[in-house]
C-alpha positions in Angstrom: 74.2 67.7 40.8 70.9 65.9 40.9 68.7 65.5 43.9 69.4 61.7 43.8 73.2 62.2 43.8 73.1 64.6 46.7 70.9 62.2 48.7 73.3 59.3 47.9 76.3 61.4 49.1 74.5 62.3 52.4 73.7 58.6 53.0 77.3 57.6 52.3 78.6 60.4 54.6 76.2 59.3 57.4 77.2 55.6 57.0 80.9 56.4 57.1 80.6 58.5 60.3 78.4 56.0 62.1 81.2 53.5 62.9 83.3 56.3 64.4 80.4 57.4 66.6 79.8 53.9 67.8 83.5 53.3 68.4 83.7 56.5 70.5 80.7 55.4 72.5 82.5 52.0 73.2 85.7 53.8 74.3 83.7 56.0 76.6 81.9 53.0 78.1 85.2 51.3 78.7 86.8 54.2 80.6 85.0 53.2 83.8 86.2 50.7 86.3 83.2 48.5 85.6 84.4 45.2 84.0 86.6 42.2 84.5 90.2 42.9 85.6 93.4 40.9 85.9 95.1 42.0 89.1 98.9 42.4 89.0 100.8 42.4 92.3 102.7 45.7 92.8 105.7 44.0 94.5 106.2 40.8 92.5 104.5 41.9 89.2 102.8 38.4 89.2 99.2 37.9 88.0 97.1 37.2 91.1 93.4 37.0 90.2 90.5 38.2 88.1 88.2 40.7 89.8 84.9 41.7 88.4 83.8 45.3 89.3 80.1 46.1 89.0 78.0 49.1 89.9 75.5 48.5 92.7 72.0 49.8 93.0 73.2 53.0 94.6 75.9 53.6 92.0 78.8 52.5 94.2 81.2 50.0 92.8 81.7 46.5 94.2 84.5 44.1 93.2 84.6 40.4 93.8 87.4 37.8 93.2 86.1 35.7 90.3 89.2 33.5 89.7 92.5 33.0 91.4 95.4 33.0 88.9 98.4 32.6 91.2 99.7 29.1 90.8 101.1 29.1 94.3 97.8 30.0 95.9 95.5 27.3 97.3 92.2 27.2 95.5 90.4 26.9 98.8 92.4 29.8 100.4 90.7 31.7 103.2 91.3 35.2 104.5 92.8 34.2 107.8 94.4 37.6 108.4 91.2 39.6 107.8 89.9 41.4 110.8 86.3 42.1 109.7 83.3 40.0 108.6 85.5 38.4 105.9 87.7 36.7 108.4 88.2 33.0 107.5 85.9 33.4 104.5 87.0 31.9 101.1 89.0 34.4 99.0 87.4 33.0 95.8 84.1 34.9 95.5 85.1 37.4 98.2 84.1 41.1 97.9 87.4 42.9 98.1 86.4 46.3 96.7 83.5 48.3 98.2 81.7 51.6 98.1 83.8 53.5 95.5 81.8 56.3 93.8 82.6 58.6 90.9 84.4 61.7 92.2 84.5 63.1 88.6 84.6 61.5 85.2 88.2 60.3 85.7 88.4 59.0 89.3 86.3 56.8 91.6 87.0 57.0 95.4 85.5 56.9 98.8 85.4 53.2 99.3 87.8 50.6 100.5 89.8 47.7 99.1 91.1 44.6 101.0 94.4 42.9 100.4 93.3 39.3 101.4 97.0 38.1 101.6 97.8 40.7 104.3 94.3 41.2 105.8 94.7 45.0 105.4 91.8 47.3 104.3 92.9 50.4 102.5 90.9 53.5 101.5 90.5 53.4 97.7 91.0 55.4 94.5 90.4 54.0 91.0 91.6 55.7 87.9 91.1 54.2 84.4 94.1 54.7 82.1 94.7 54.3 78.4 91.0 54.7 77.5 90.0 52.1 80.1 92.5 49.4 79.1 94.3 49.6 82.4 93.1 50.6 85.9 95.3 52.4 88.5 94.2 51.0 91.9 95.5 53.0 94.8 95.0 51.9 98.4 95.7 54.3 101.2 96.5 53.5 104.8 97.1 56.8 106.7 99.5 58.9 104.7 100.9 55.8 102.9 99.6 54.2 99.8 100.2 51.4 97.3 99.5 51.4 93.6 98.7 48.5 91.4 97.9 48.6 87.7 95.2 46.1 86.7 94.6 45.0 83.1 91.1 44.9 81.6 90.1 41.4 80.5 86.5 42.4 79.4 
């Protein structure tokens, strides 16, 4: 086999592997809670809102309500049951998820999450599922907890 043929085969092999490597990097990047999520109520299974989760300067995650999807919700709804600084603040644009940090490569915890409909604040655990296509959101209150599965939008 000539030198030119071996070089052409190496280039072809490199080009065929490149999309696989780039695809794997994309999956890895998606297996974090960072992104836009459709929230699904754990009791009614109804779509409630879109929440955007971002990493803050200190690496802690923050999530804000970007859009309300629930057709029964008022667009100007306020958190009248909240007991902290969010009391009577608009739910649209509200920070409902705070201070979660990576515990390992699979779980983020240590922060809290607010259920604005009930005004309750829960300790938080986030766990990406299915390569980051879904997010298990667990809120703890004492020994009790609630789970929701959110769906990635972007």
